[in-house]
C-alpha positions in Angstrom: -22.4 -36.6 -76.5 -24.4 -34.1 -74.5 -23.1 -34.8 -70.9 -25.9 -32.5 -69.5 -28.6 -34.6 -71.2 -27.1 -38.0 -69.9 -26.7 -36.5 -66.3 -30.5 -35.4 -66.4 -31.5 -38.8 -67.6 -29.7 -40.7 -64.7 -31.9 -42.9 -62.6 -29.6 -44.7 -60.2 -30.5 -47.6 -57.8 -28.6 -47.6 -54.5 -28.3 -51.1 -52.9 -27.6 -50.8 -49.1 -26.8 -53.3 -46.7 -27.8 -53.5 -42.9 -24.1 -52.3 -42.1 -24.6 -49.4 -44.6 -27.7 -48.3 -42.7 -26.2 -48.8 -39.3 -22.6 -47.6 -39.6 -22.7 -45.4 -42.8 -26.0 -43.8 -42.4 -24.6 -40.2 -42.6 -22.8 -41.0 -46.0 -26.2 -42.5 -47.3 -28.2 -39.4 -46.2 -25.6 -37.0 -47.6 -25.6 -38.9 -51.0 -29.3 -39.1 -51.1 -29.6 -35.4 -50.5 -27.0 -34.5 -53.0 -28.6 -36.6 -55.8 -32.1 -34.9 -55.0 -30.4 -31.6 -55.2 -29.3 -32.5 -58.7 -32.7 -33.5 -59.5 -31.6 -37.2 -59.9 -34.6 -39.6 -59.5 -33.1 -42.3 -57.0 -34.3 -45.6 -55.9 -32.9 -47.2 -52.6 -33.0 -51.0 -52.1 -32.6 -51.8 -48.4 -33.2 -54.6 -45.9 -36.6 -54.9 -44.0 -37.1 -52.3 -41.3 -35.2 -49.4 -42.9 -36.7 -46.0 -41.6 -35.9 -44.0 -44.7 -38.1 -41.1 -43.5 -35.8 -40.3 -40.6 -32.8 -40.9 -42.8 -33.5 -38.2 -45.4 -36.0 -35.4 -46.0 -35.7 -36.0 -49.8 -38.3 -38.2 -51.6 -36.8 -41.5 -52.7 -38.3 -44.7 -54.0 -37.7 -47.5 -51.5 -37.8 -51.2 -52.2 -37.1 -54.0 -49.8 -34.9 -56.8 -50.1 -35.1 -59.5 -48.8 -38.8 -59.1 -48.1 -38.6 -60.7 -44.8 -35.5 -60.5 -42.4 -34.9 -64.0 -42.0 -31.9 -66.3 -42.4 -31.5 -67.4 -46.1 -34.2 -65.1 -47.3 -31.5 -62.9 -48.9 -31.0 -65.9 -51.5 -34.7 -65.4 -52.6 -36.7 -62.7 -54.3 -34.1 -61.4 -56.7 -36.5 -62.0 -59.6 -39.4 -60.0 -57.9 -36.8 -57.2 -57.2 -35.7 -57.1 -60.8 -39.3 -57.0 -62.0 -39.9 -54.0 -59.7 -37.0 -52.1 -60.7 -37.6 -52.6 -64.3 -40.8 -50.7 -64.1 -38.7 -47.7 -62.8 -36.4 -48.0 -65.9 -33.1 -47.5 -64.0 -30.0 -46.6 -65.7 -27.4 -47.6 -63.4 -27.1 -49.9 -60.2 -24.8 -48.8 -57.3 -23.8 -51.4 -54.6 -22.8 -49.6 -51.5 -21.2 -52.5 -49.9 -19.2 -55.7 -50.5 -22.1 -57.9 -49.0 -24.5 -56.7 -51.7 -22.1 -57.6 -54.6 -23.8 -60.9 -55.7 -27.3 -59.4 -55.5 -26.2 -56.3 -57.6 -24.4 -58.5 -60.1 -27.5 -60.7 -60.5 -29.8 -57.6 -60.9 -27.4 -56.1 -63.6 -27.6 -59.3 -65.5 -31.4 -59.4 -65.2 -31.7 -55.8 -66.3 -28.7 -55.6 -68.6 -27.4 -52.5 -66.8 -23.9 -51.3 -65.7 -23.2 -51.0 -62.1 -20.8 -49.5 -59.6 -19.4 -51.7 -56.9 -18.3 -50.0 -53.7 -15.5 -51.4 -51.6 -15.1 -50.1 -48.0 -12.5 -52.6 -46.8 -9.1 -53.9 -47.7 -9.7 -57.2 -49.7 -8.4 -60.4 -48.2 -8.2 -64.1 -49.7 -11.3 -64.7 -47.7 -13.2 -61.7 -48.7 -13.1 -61.9 -52.3 -16.3 -60.5 -54.2 -18.0 -61.6 -57.4 -17.6 -59.0 -60.1 -18.8 -59.0 -63.6 -16.4 -58.1 -66.3 -19.2 -57.0 -68.6 -21.2 -55.0 -66.3 -19.2 -53.8 -63.4 -17.7 -50.6 -65.0 -16.4 -48.7 -61.9 -15.2 -50.0 -58.4 -15.3 -47.2 -56.0 -13.2 -46.9 -52.9 -13.4 -44.4 -50.1 -9.5 -44.3 -49.6 -6.4 -44.5 -51.3 -5.1 -47.4 -49.2 -8.3 -49.4 -50.3 -8.1 -48.4 -54.0 -4.6 -49.5 -54.2 -5.3 -52.8 -52.5 -8.4 -53.4 -54.7 -6.4 -52.7 -57.9 -3.7 -55.3 -56.7 -6.2 -57.8 -55.6 -8.4 -57.6 -58.8 -5.7 -56.8 -61.6 -8.5 -57.4 -64.4 -10.4 -54.5 -63.0 -7.6 -52.2 -62.0 -8.2 -49.6 -64.6 -11.8 -49.4 -63.4 -10.8 -48.4 -59.7 -11.8 -44.9 -58.6 -11.1 -43.3 -55.3 -14.3 -41.3 -54.3 -13.9 -39.8 -50.7 -16.8 -39.9 -48.6 -18.2 -36.5 -47.8 -19.5 -34.9 -44.6 -20.6 -31.6 -43.3 -17.9 -30.0 -41.0 -18.9 -28.1 -38.2 -17.8 -24.3 -38.0 -16.9 -24.8 -34.2 -14.6 -27.2 -32.4 -16.3 -29.5 -29.8 -13.1 -30.7 -28.3 -13.0 -29.1 -24.7 -15.4 -26.5 -25.8 -17.2 -26.5 -22.3 -14.7 -26.3 -19.3 -17.6 -27.2 -16.9 -18.2 -30.6 -18.5 -16.3 -33.8 -17.4 -14.1 -34.6 -20.3 -15.1 -37.4 -22.3 -13.3 -40.1 -24.6 -15.2 -41.9 -27.3 -14.6 -45.1 -29.2 -16.6 -46.6 -31.9 -15.9 -50.0 -33.5 -17.2 -53.6 -33.6 -16.6 -55.4 -30.4 -14.8 -58.5 -31.9 -12.0 -59.4 -29.4 -11.4 -58.3 -25.9 -7.7 -58.1 -26.7 -8.3 -55.4 -29.2 -9.1 -53.1 -26.1 -7.1 -54.5 -23.3 -4.2 -52.2 -23.5 -6.3 -48.9 -23.9 -8.4 -49.8 -20.8 -5.3 -50.7 -18.8 -4.1 -47.1 -19.7 -7.4 -45.7 -18.6 -7.1 -47.2 -15.3 -3.4 -45.8 -14.7 -4.8 -42.4 -15.8 -7.7 -42.4 -13.5 -5.3 -43.6 -10.7 -3.0 -40.6 -11.4 -6.0 -38.3 -10.8 -7.2 -37.6 -14.2 -10.9 -37.2 -14.4 -13.0 -38.3 -17.5 -15.3 -40.7 -18.7 -15.1 -43.3 -21.7 -18.0 -44.1 -24.1 -17.5 -47.2 -26.1 -20.0 -47.4 -28.9 -20.3 -50.7 -30.7 -21.5 -54.5 -30.3 -20.2 -57.8 -31.0 -19.2 -61.1 -29.4 -16.6 -59.6 -27.2 -19.1 -57.3 -25.2 -19.5 -59.7 -22.4 -15.8 -60.2 -21.9 -15.2 -56.5 -22.2 -17.6 -55.9 -19.2 -15.8 -58.4 -17.2 -12.4 -56.8 -17.9 -13.9 -53.4 -17.0 -15.0 -55.0 -13.5 -11.5 -56.8 -13.0 -9.7 -53.4 -13.7 -12.2 -51.6 -11.3 -13.1 -48.9 -13.9 -16.6 -50.0 -14.8 -18.3 -46.6 -13.2 -16.0 -44.5 -15.7 -17.0 -46.6 -18.9 -20.2 -46.7 -20.8 -20.7 -49.3 -23.5 -23.6 -48.5 -25.9 -24.7 -50.0 -29.1 -24.5 -48.1 -32.4 -27.3 -45.5 -31.7 -29.4 -43.9 -34.3 -28.3 -41.0 -34.9 -24.8 -42.0 -33.6 -23.3 -38.7 -34.7 -24.6 -37.1 -31.3 -22.7 -39.7 -29.4 -19.3 -38.9 -31.3 -20.3 -35.2 -30.8 -20.4 -35.7 -27.0 -16.6 -36.5 -27.0 -13.6 -34.3 -26.6 -11.2 -37.1 -27.6 -11.9 -39.8 -30.1 -9.7 -43.0 -29.9 -9.1 -45.7 -32.5 -7.3 -48.2 -30.4 -6.3 -50.7 -33.2 -5.8 -50.8 -37.0 -8.9 -51.1 -38.9 -9.1 -52.7 -42.3 -12.4 -50.9 -43.0 -12.9 -47.2 -43.7 -14.2 -45.7 -40.5 -17.1 -43.2 -40.8 -16.9 -42.7 -37.1 -13.2 -41.4 -37.4 -14.3 -39.1 -40.3 -17.3 -37.8 -38.3 -15.1 -37.2 -35.3 -12.8 -35.0 -37.3 -15.8 -33.3 -39.0 -17.1 -32.5 -35.6 -13.8 -31.3 -34.3 -12.8 -33.8 -31.7 -9.1 -34.4 -31.1 -8.2 -37.7 -32.4 -5.7 -40.3 -31.0 -5.3 -43.3 -33.1 -3.2 -46.4 -34.0 -1.9 -46.4 -37.5 -2.1 -49.3 -40.0 -4.8 -50.7 -42.1 -7.0 -47.9 -43.6 -5.3 -45.0 -42.1 -5.5 -42.3 -44.8 -7.1 -39.8 -42.5 -4.4 -40.2 -39.8 -1.5 -37.8 -40.3 0.8 -37.7 -37.0 0.6 -34.4 -35.2 -1.6 -32.8 -37.9 -4.9 -34.7 -37.7 -4.1 -37.1 -34.8 -1.6 -38.1 -32.2 -0.4 -41.5 -33.0 0.5 -44.5 -30.9 1.7 -48.1 -31.3 -0.6 -50.9 -31.2 -0.8 -52.6 -27.8 1.9 -50.3 -26.3 0.6 -48.9 -23.1 3.4 -46.3 -22.7 2.7 -45.1 -26.2 -1.1 -45.0 -25.7 -0.7 -43.1 -22.2 1.6 -40.6 -23.9 -0.8 -39.7 -26.4 -3.9 -39.5 -24.1 -1.9 -37.6 -21.4 -0.9 -35.1 -24.0 -4.5 -34.5 -25.0 -6.0 -34.6 -21.6 -3.4 -32.1 -20.1 -2.8 -29.8 -23.0 -6.4 -28.6 -24.0 -4.9 -25.8 -26.4 -2.9 -28.5 -28.3 -5.9 -30.8 -28.5 -8.2 -28.0 -29.9 -5.5 -27.0 -32.5 -5.1 -30.5 -33.6 -8.9 -30.9 -33.8 -9.1 -27.7 -36.1 -6.2 -28.9 -38.1 -8.2 -32.1 -38.7 -11.3 -30.2 -39.6 -9.5 -28.2 -42.2 -7.9 -31.3 -43.7 -11.4 -33.0 -44.1 -13.0 -29.9 -45.2 -10.8 -29.6 -48.4 -10.8 -33.3 -49.2 -14.1 -34.7 -47.8 -17.0 -32.4 -48.8 -20.5 -33.5 -49.8 -20.3 -31.5 -52.9 -17.1 -33.3 -54.2 -18.5 -36.7 -53.4 -21.8 -36.4 -55.2 -19.9 -34.7 -58.2 -17.5 -37.7 -58.3 -20.4 -40.3 -57.9 -22.3 -38.5 -60.8 -19.1 -38.9 -63.0 -18.9 -42.6 -62.2 -22.6 -43.2 -63.1 -22.1 -41.3 -66.5 -18.9 -43.3 -67.0 -20.4 -46.5 -66.3 -23.5 -45.8 -68.8 -21.0 -44.7 -71.6 -18.8 -47.7 -71.2 -21.6 -50.2 -71.0 -22.2 -51.8 -74.5 -25.9 -52.1 -74.0 
């Protein structure tokens, strides 16, 4: 089979969720640009209100699902969407998140197409997704920890799991403590689910400020714990030093403003924020556990124990007091992601999965 001909004939459909657009916008932008550079005609299915023009400078066909952003509307309109996609003669579907798995499976059945399902989080008993044995030809995971967990959770699909590292553009310079005249800043970025996930960190912030350290903290995220977090900051007396903002668009500029990036708790989802922090050259302090492929102690990050205030304090003090060490750590992390998380590698691996899916599809 002429692989180059198959590659040229590819017409993928990327199916994105609201979370993809909010937290993985850089990944989606890089993927769309990479596919355009390969002259691949791509269609993007996204929720209402998606500003594709600001997301990517490349031409892409955009379809909206659901047509109206109202509760329960996501269950309607699949037939209309399938009809619109059929006119474009797609060759493969690519679900970019678990929340779009059911829709993608339905569309694959309607259009008799193979599809790739991306899994960004460690699977649990309560988060199982519906996969088609006939049409889901590849399950793509952005980290080895996720790939191994998916293979274990879905043994029937174990031979279809592929690790595809998410690519990013690595800055030549290191932003960590690059401007001595600027007040040092610490950035956190993750969902605000429970106050307890941040309490130990902010107690350490209070102690460091009391010791005479000068810095500010930016917490980027939203969720049910926001009000409780603001009350906690007031009780600790550190509200003036902490800013809480929603996930901004583009959020990369917020991460770029930090000298230190902190992951206070283990996360069970691959963190684009952590990857971008390393791409930009910030020094990382992180709690290991969950999806922690990027965290290599004293190579890509200083590591602390969860909810251990002494451990957190040692890690932050080391970075705040030893700027040369912090910048060296940031540079080492940049080199690590440069060799393993490039956009070209991601696009090449993605195209291979598209071709593999088409070749293995009986239709």
